[in-house]
C-alpha positions in Angstrom: 1.4 -10.9 -8.1 3.6 -10.2 -11.1 6.3 -12.7 -12.1 4.8 -15.2 -9.6 7.2 -18.2 -9.9 6.0 -21.8 -9.2 8.3 -22.1 -6.2 6.8 -18.9 -4.7 3.3 -20.3 -5.1 4.4 -23.5 -3.4 5.8 -21.6 -0.5 2.6 -19.7 -0.1 0.6 -22.9 -0.1 3.0 -24.5 2.4 2.5 -21.5 4.7 -1.3 -21.6 4.5 -2.1 -25.3 3.9 -3.1 -26.1 7.5 -5.3 -23.1 7.8 -7.0 -23.7 4.4 -7.7 -27.4 5.1 -9.2 -26.6 8.5 -11.5 -23.9 7.1 -12.3 -24.7 3.5 -15.1 -27.1 2.7 -16.1 -27.7 6.3 -19.6 -27.6 7.7 -22.9 -28.1 5.9 -23.6 -27.4 2.3 -22.4 -28.5 -1.1 -18.7 -29.2 -1.1 -16.5 -27.6 -3.7 -15.2 -30.1 -6.2 -12.1 -28.0 -7.0 -9.1 -28.8 -4.7 -8.2 -26.0 -2.1 -4.8 -25.6 -3.7 -6.3 -25.1 -7.1 -8.7 -22.6 -5.8 -5.8 -20.6 -4.3 -4.2 -20.5 -7.7 -7.5 -19.4 -9.3 -7.9 -16.7 -6.6 -4.4 -15.3 -7.4 -5.2 -15.3 -11.1 -8.5 -13.5 -10.5 -6.9 -10.8 -8.4 -4.3 -10.2 -11.0 -6.2 -10.5 -14.3 -9.9 -10.1 -13.4 -11.2 -7.4 -15.7 -14.6 -9.2 -15.4 -15.6 -12.5 -14.1 -16.5 -14.0 -17.5 -12.9 -13.4 -18.7 -11.1 -15.0 -15.8 -13.6 -17.8 -15.4 -13.2 -18.8 -19.0 -9.4 -19.3 -18.3 -10.5 -22.3 -16.1 -13.5 -23.3 -18.2 -15.9 -22.6 -15.4 -19.3 -20.9 -15.2 -18.8 -17.2 -14.3 -21.4 -17.1 -11.5 -20.1 -20.2 -9.8 -16.5 -19.1 -10.2 -17.2 -15.7 -8.7 -19.1 -17.2 -5.7 -16.2 -19.7 -5.1 -13.5 -17.1 -5.3 -15.2 -14.6 -3.0 -15.9 -17.3 -0.4 -12.2 -18.3 -0.6 -11.0 -14.7 -0.1 -13.2 -14.3 3.0 -11.6 -17.4 4.4 -8.0 -16.7 3.3 -7.5 -12.9 3.7 -7.4 -12.8 7.5 -4.8 -15.5 7.7 -2.7 -13.8 4.9 -2.9 -10.4 6.5 -1.9 -11.7 9.9 1.1 -13.7 8.7 2.4 -11.6 5.8 1.4 -8.0 6.7 1.0 -7.5 10.5 4.1 -9.5 11.4 6.4 -7.7 9.0 4.7 -4.4 9.8 5.9 -4.7 13.4 9.4 -5.9 12.3 9.9 -3.2 9.6 8.9 0.2 11.0 9.4 3.3 8.8 12.1 4.4 11.3 14.1 1.2 10.8 13.6 1.2 7.0 14.8 4.8 6.8 17.8 4.3 9.1 19.2 1.3 7.2 18.6 2.9 3.8 15.7 0.7 2.5 13.2 3.5 1.9 11.9 4.0 -1.7 14.5 6.0 -3.7 12.3 8.7 -5.1 9.5 8.8 -2.5 11.0 7.8 0.9 7.8 9.0 2.5 5.9 6.0 1.0 5.1 3.2 3.5 3.7 0.8 0.9 3.3 0.4 -2.8 0.3 -1.3 -4.3 0.5 -3.8 -7.1 -2.9 -5.1 -7.9 -6.0 -3.0 -8.7 -8.9 -4.6 -6.8 -12.3 -4.4 -8.3 -15.3 -4.2 -6.0 -16.3 -7.8 -6.6 -13.1 -9.3 -5.3 -12.6 -7.4 -2.1 -13.2 -9.3 1.1 -15.9 -7.0 2.6 -17.2 -3.5 2.1 -16.3 -0.8 -0.4 -12.7 0.4 -1.0 -13.0 3.3 1.5 -14.3 0.9 4.2 -11.4 -1.4 3.6 -8.9 1.4 3.7 -10.2 2.5 7.1 -9.3 -1.0 8.3 -5.7 -0.6 7.1 -5.2 3.1 7.9 -3.4 2.4 11.1 -0.6 0.7 9.1 0.3 4.0 7.4 -0.1 6.2 10.5 3.2 7.6 11.8 4.3 6.1 15.1 5.4 8.1 18.1 9.1 7.6 17.4 8.7 8.5 13.7 7.6 12.2 14.2 11.2 13.4 13.8 11.9 11.6 10.5 12.3 14.0 7.6 9.2 14.1 5.3 8.8 16.6 2.5 6.9 14.2 0.2 3.7 14.9 -1.7 0.6 16.0 0.3 2.4 16.0 3.6 0.6 19.3 4.5 -2.8 17.6 4.3 -1.7 14.3 5.8 1.2 15.1 8.1 0.3 12.3 10.5 0.5 9.6 7.8 3.0 8.0 5.4 2.1 7.8 1.8 1.1 4.9 -0.4 2.4 4.5 -4.0 -0.6 3.6 -6.2 -1.3 3.3 -9.9 -3.9 5.0 -12.1 -6.6 2.5 -11.0 -6.9 4.4 -7.7 -7.9 7.8 -9.1 -9.9 9.8 -6.5 -8.6 8.0 -3.5 -6.2 10.9 -2.8 -9.2 12.9 -1.6 -9.2 11.0 1.7 -5.8 9.3 1.9 -2.2 10.2 1.2 -1.7 8.5 -2.2 1.2 9.1 -4.5 0.0 8.3 -8.0 0.8 9.1 -11.6 -0.7 12.2 -13.2 -3.3 11.8 -15.9 -3.9 14.3 -18.7 -6.6 16.8 -17.8 -9.6 17.1 -20.0 -8.5 19.0 -23.2 -4.8 18.6 -22.3 -2.9 17.3 -25.3 0.1 16.0 -23.3 1.6 16.0 -19.8 4.2 18.6 -19.0 7.9 17.6 -18.7 7.7 17.9 -14.9 4.6 15.7 -14.8 6.2 13.1 -17.0 9.3 13.1 -14.8 7.2 12.7 -11.7 5.3 9.8 -13.3 8.6 8.1 -14.1 9.8 8.4 -10.5 6.6 6.8 -9.2 6.9 4.0 -11.7 10.5 3.3 -10.8 9.6 3.0 -7.1 6.6 0.9 -7.8 8.5 -1.5 -10.1 10.3 -2.9 -7.0 6.9 -4.2 -5.8 5.7 -5.3 -9.2 8.8 -7.4 -9.8 8.9 -8.9 -6.3 
């Protein structure tokens, strides 16, 4: 969601307009006075900037409680469509084998299947806690039958040899206990500074992730 140009937003709306208009504001109950297209923009802003609901709702001069309810409801409606069209379709088209063979793997961590951009807080996830959501997506990072021969000496391969890695930022501390995450090192308690090798590793992770952040 970084550097999200107006034309990119318009393309996203054009892709999803029919779905949104058929699902949003239908049925019984009080109708939302904000246009579906405006709510899409607000949702993207919330996912990018939402430190707390009061902060992001004030950007749109809305009550925090009503804003939170509206955005969460919109995500429940929007996420399945977005995942089907922008994740599952491309996942099948761009296997790790194909990405590796044509030289499009991440430069420093070619074992990474994905790189995250946004840190999602509990309040804005579609359903369940983070670990429950990860279980839903875990098949996307599992190595396929024809990928077992691909070279992989990346971080944590011994513990997660059947899975590709995911480049994440510091917001996902602790997730590596259950999933193969590749994330920057943080200073240990009482440690004054990171070692040169740790700083070098953090730089490499940042350089790979910046491709996603600037997409």
